[in-house]
C-alpha positions in Angstrom: 23.0 30.7 -46.9 21.2 32.4 -44.0 22.9 35.7 -44.7 22.0 35.4 -48.4 18.4 34.6 -47.6 18.1 37.6 -45.3 19.6 39.8 -48.0 17.3 38.4 -50.7 14.3 39.0 -48.5 15.4 42.6 -48.0 14.9 42.4 -44.3 18.5 42.9 -43.2 17.8 46.3 -41.7 14.8 45.0 -39.7 16.6 42.3 -37.7 19.2 42.3 -34.9 21.7 39.5 -35.2 23.9 37.5 -32.8 27.1 35.7 -33.7 28.1 32.7 -31.5 31.2 30.9 -32.9 33.5 28.3 -31.5 36.6 28.9 -33.6 38.4 25.6 -34.2 42.0 25.2 -35.0 43.4 26.5 -38.3 40.1 27.4 -40.0 39.7 29.4 -43.2 36.7 31.3 -41.9 37.0 34.1 -44.4 36.2 31.6 -47.1 34.3 28.8 -45.4 32.1 30.9 -43.1 31.9 34.5 -44.2 34.3 37.4 -44.7 33.7 40.3 -42.3 35.6 42.6 -44.7 33.4 41.8 -47.7 31.3 44.7 -49.1 28.0 42.7 -48.6 28.8 42.0 -44.9 29.8 45.6 -44.2 26.9 47.2 -46.1 24.0 44.8 -45.1 24.8 43.0 -41.9 27.6 44.4 -39.7 25.6 47.2 -38.2 22.9 44.8 -37.1 25.2 42.6 -35.0 24.4 43.3 -31.3 25.9 40.2 -29.7 29.1 38.3 -30.2 30.3 35.3 -28.3 33.6 33.8 -29.4 35.2 30.6 -28.0 38.8 29.4 -28.3 40.7 31.5 -30.9 39.1 34.8 -29.9 41.8 37.0 -31.4 42.6 35.1 -34.6 42.6 37.3 -37.7 39.0 36.4 -38.6 37.7 37.2 -35.1 39.5 40.5 -35.1 38.0 41.4 -38.5 34.6 40.5 -37.2 35.0 42.7 -34.1 36.2 45.6 -36.2 33.2 45.4 -38.4 30.5 45.7 -35.8 30.1 49.3 -34.6 26.8 48.7 -32.8 27.9 45.8 -30.5 26.0 45.6 -27.2 27.0 42.2 -25.8 30.5 40.7 -26.0 31.6 37.4 -24.5 35.0 35.8 -25.0 35.6 32.3 -23.7 38.4 29.7 -23.4 40.8 31.7 -25.6 43.9 29.8 -26.5 45.8 33.1 -26.8 46.2 35.9 -24.3 43.6 38.5 -25.2 44.6 42.0 -26.2 41.9 44.6 -26.7 43.7 46.4 -29.5 41.9 46.8 -32.8 45.1 47.8 -34.8 48.9 47.5 -34.7 49.0 51.2 -33.8 47.7 50.4 -30.3 44.1 51.8 -30.8 41.7 49.9 -28.5 38.4 48.5 -29.4 35.5 50.8 -28.5 31.8 50.2 -28.9 29.5 53.2 -27.9 26.6 50.8 -27.1 28.4 48.1 -25.2 26.4 47.2 -22.1 27.4 43.6 -21.3 31.0 42.3 -21.3 32.3 38.9 -20.2 35.5 36.9 -20.1 35.7 33.3 -19.1 38.7 31.0 -18.5 41.3 32.9 -20.5 44.3 35.1 -20.0 44.7 38.8 -21.0 47.1 41.6 -21.0 47.0 44.9 -19.1 44.9 46.5 -21.9 41.9 45.1 -20.0 41.7 48.1 -17.6 41.9 50.8 -20.3 39.4 48.9 -22.5 36.9 48.8 -19.6 37.6 52.5 -19.0 36.5 53.3 -22.5 33.2 51.6 -21.8 32.7 52.6 -18.2 29.7 54.9 -19.0 27.7 52.2 -20.8 28.5 48.9 -19.1 25.7 47.5 -16.9 26.9 43.9 -16.6 30.5 42.7 -16.2 31.5 39.0 -15.8 35.1 38.1 -15.2 35.6 34.4 -14.4 38.9 32.4 -14.2 41.1 35.1 -15.7 44.9 35.3 -15.6 46.2 38.8 -15.9 49.7 38.2 -17.3 50.7 41.8 -17.1 49.4 44.6 -14.8 47.3 44.2 -11.7 43.7 43.6 -10.9 43.8 46.7 -8.7 43.8 48.8 -11.9 40.8 46.9 -13.2 38.8 47.4 -10.0 39.6 51.1 -10.0 37.8 51.3 -13.4 34.9 49.2 -12.2 34.4 51.5 -9.3 33.8 54.4 -11.7 31.1 52.7 -13.7 27.9 54.6 -12.9 25.4 52.2 -14.6 26.9 48.9 -13.5 24.2 46.7 -11.9 25.7 43.2 -12.1 29.3 42.1 -11.3 30.1 38.5 -11.4 33.8 37.9 -10.8 35.9 35.1 -9.5 39.3 33.4 -9.7 41.0 36.6 -10.8 44.7 35.8 -10.9 47.9 37.9 -11.4 51.6 37.5 -10.9 52.0 39.9 -8.0 51.7 38.8 -4.3 50.5 41.5 -2.0 50.2 41.5 1.8 48.5 38.6 3.4 45.6 39.0 5.9 44.3 36.4 8.3 41.6 38.5 9.8 38.8 36.9 7.8 40.1 33.3 7.7 37.6 32.5 10.5 34.8 33.4 8.3 35.9 32.0 4.9 38.9 29.7 4.3 40.9 29.8 1.1 38.7 27.1 -0.5 35.4 28.9 0.1 33.7 30.7 -2.8 33.7 33.9 -0.7 37.6 33.9 -0.7 37.8 34.5 -4.5 34.3 35.3 -5.9 32.0 38.2 -6.1 28.3 37.9 -7.2 26.8 41.3 -6.9 23.5 42.4 -8.3 23.0 46.0 -7.2 25.0 49.1 -7.7 25.1 49.7 -4.0 26.6 46.2 -3.3 29.1 46.7 -6.1 30.2 50.0 -4.8 30.7 48.7 -1.2 32.6 45.6 -2.3 34.8 47.3 -4.8 35.7 50.0 -2.3 36.7 47.3 0.2 38.9 45.6 -2.3 40.6 48.8 -3.3 41.1 50.1 0.2 42.9 46.9 1.3 44.0 45.2 -1.9 45.3 41.7 -1.3 46.2 38.6 -3.2 46.8 35.0 -2.0 47.9 31.6 -3.3 44.8 29.4 -3.5 46.9 26.2 -4.0 50.5 25.6 -3.0 51.3 24.5 -6.6 49.5 27.3 -8.3 51.8 29.7 -10.1 49.6 32.8 -9.8 48.1 34.8 -6.9 44.3 35.3 -6.6 42.5 38.5 -5.7 41.3 38.1 -2.1 37.5 38.8 -1.9 37.0 37.8 1.8 36.8 41.4 3.2 34.4 42.5 0.4 32.1 39.5 1.0 32.3 40.0 4.8 31.1 43.5 4.4 28.3 42.5 2.0 27.3 39.7 4.4 27.3 42.0 7.4 30.2 40.1 9.0 32.6 43.0 9.2 32.7 46.2 11.2 34.8 49.4 10.6 36.5 50.7 13.8 39.7 52.5 14.6 40.6 53.0 11.0 40.3 49.5 9.7 37.9 46.6 9.2 37.4 43.9 11.8 35.6 40.6 11.6 32.4 40.9 13.6 32.8 37.3 14.8 36.2 38.2 16.2 34.6 41.2 18.0 31.9 39.0 19.5 34.4 36.4 20.7 36.4 39.1 22.4 33.3 40.4 24.1 32.4 36.9 25.3 35.8 36.1 26.7 36.7 39.5 28.2 33.4 41.3 28.6 34.7 44.3 26.6 36.4 45.1 23.3 40.1 44.4 23.4 40.9 44.0 19.7 
């Protein structure tokens, strides 16, 4: 009814539109909601959609049709998907690409290794990236951070609980600052390009994962070094990072640096 009213008023070209849908189990959204492949949708509305937020079945056929139909998308948020997310727009393997995409977020879902190449396609336009509670069921987060490092316009990075199936080397250097339960162990909340650059470089130069809980099946990206650098609690000396607190303790006990 809303779409019909907009069309009847001949204002469809004057408004920007947002789509926020929680996709329940087994819907017939093409009939009961609207059909993103219909001539009216494609001609009058699809180009005006700037924001899409999808919850639960974020890659069901209706959702994929919706995403394919919106060439001017600027904000995309996918949450609590019941299926592992692929970023392919077709069975041929072509990835989704929106020339104006500036804000991208994933929340509490799993995805495949297409995440890194998808972000790479949008590295020159993204200004905000939010990745929270994501299970990477193939590939590694190191590939994702390599792409994030190359984003020239990125001004906000909100990341946490990034999990994968690969265990890397374990480091105890920064346990004195942040234990495994601390937010700093697994979260990054960065709001400037300079902070993002420093933190991401830290993660990439010494990429590590750890098991947050003994019973947890996956391994979480270790953010303690990155947060220690941002918080001013780390110093670089003799080719590697040291906890400043460790350096201070050594000075207090021995009167000189003996790290």
